[in-house]
C-alpha positions as CSV (number, residue, x, y, z in Angstrom):
1,M,-0.5,11.8,-27.8
2,K,-2.3,10.4,-25.0
3,T,-6.1,9.5,-25.2
4,I,-8.5,10.3,-22.6
5,A,-8.7,6.7,-22.0
6,D,-4.9,6.5,-21.3
7,E,-5.1,9.7,-19.2
8,L,-8.0,8.2,-17.0
9,F,-6.2,4.8,-16.5
10,E,-3.2,6.5,-15.6
11,E,-4.9,8.8,-13.2
12,G,-6.8,5.6,-11.9
13,W,-3.6,3.6,-11.5
14,K,-1.9,6.3,-9.6
15,E,-4.9,6.7,-7.2
16,G,-5.2,2.9,-6.7
17,F,-1.5,2.8,-6.1
18,Q,-1.5,5.6,-3.6
19,K,-4.5,4.0,-1.9
20,G,-2.9,0.7,-1.6
21,W,0.3,1.8,-0.4
22,M,-1.4,4.0,2.5
23,E,-3.5,0.9,3.6
24,G,-0.4,-1.2,3.7
25,W,1.6,1.4,5.7
26,Q,-1.4,1.8,8.2
27,Q,-1.7,-2.2,8.5
28,G,2.1,-2.4,9.1
29,L,2.1,0.4,11.7
30,A,-0.6,-1.3,13.6
31,K,0.9,-4.7,13.3
32,G,4.3,-3.1,14.8
33,W,2.2,-1.5,17.8
34,A,0.5,-4.9,18.3
35,E,3.8,-6.6,18.5
36,G,4.9,-4.1,21.1
37,V,1.9,-4.9,23.3
38,I,2.8,-8.6,23.2
39,L,6.5,-8.0,23.6
40,R,5.8,-5.5,26.7
41,L,3.5,-8.1,28.4
42,G,6.3,-10.5,27.9
43,Y,8.6,-8.3,29.9
44,Q,6.2,-8.1,32.7
45,G,6.1,-11.9,32.7
46,I,2.7,-12.3,31.5
47,V,2.1,-15.1,29.3
48,V,-0.1,-14.4,26.2
49,D,-2.1,-17.3,25.0
50,E,-2.5,-17.9,21.3
51,G,-6.2,-16.7,21.3
52,T,-5.2,-13.6,22.9
53,R,-2.1,-12.9,20.8
54,M,-4.2,-13.3,17.7
55,R,-6.8,-10.7,18.9
56,I,-4.0,-8.3,19.5
57,L,-2.4,-9.0,16.3
58,A,-5.9,-8.3,14.5
59,C,-6.5,-5.0,16.0
60,R,-6.6,-2.0,13.8
61,D,-7.5,0.6,16.1
62,M,-4.5,2.7,16.8
63,D,-5.8,4.4,19.8
64,L,-6.7,1.1,21.3
65,L,-2.9,-0.3,20.6
66,R,-1.3,2.7,22.0
67,R,-3.5,2.5,25.2
68,W,-2.6,-1.3,25.5
69,V,1.2,-0.5,25.1
70,S,0.9,1.9,27.8
71,Q,-1.1,-0.4,30.2
72,A,1.0,-3.3,29.4
73,G,4.0,-1.4,31.2
74,T,2.3,-1.8,34.5
75,A,0.2,-4.8,33.8
76,T,0.4,-7.8,36.2
77,R,-2.4,-10.0,34.3
78,L,-4.1,-9.6,30.8
79,S,-7.2,-8.4,32.4
80,D,-5.2,-5.2,33.1
81,L,-5.6,-4.3,29.4
82,E,-9.0,-2.6,28.7
83,G,-10.9,-4.0,26.0
84,L,-8.8,-7.2,25.8
């Protein structure tokens, strides 16, 4: 028979696991989009310096990352990406 403490612990563990899993998934998704920005810029022949690369990889704003991927497809220089 479970005690109330056991049930609360189990419920808290499940909630913590789900929250941690979701945060990890979102971070992985953002990292993938960020790497896509860098890759697409490379296809355009644009050299991405280390500081800019780190800023792109640190970004977690999915709307901004999607916009950068789109803009990188026609960019001729880094300044063509708004907000970078």
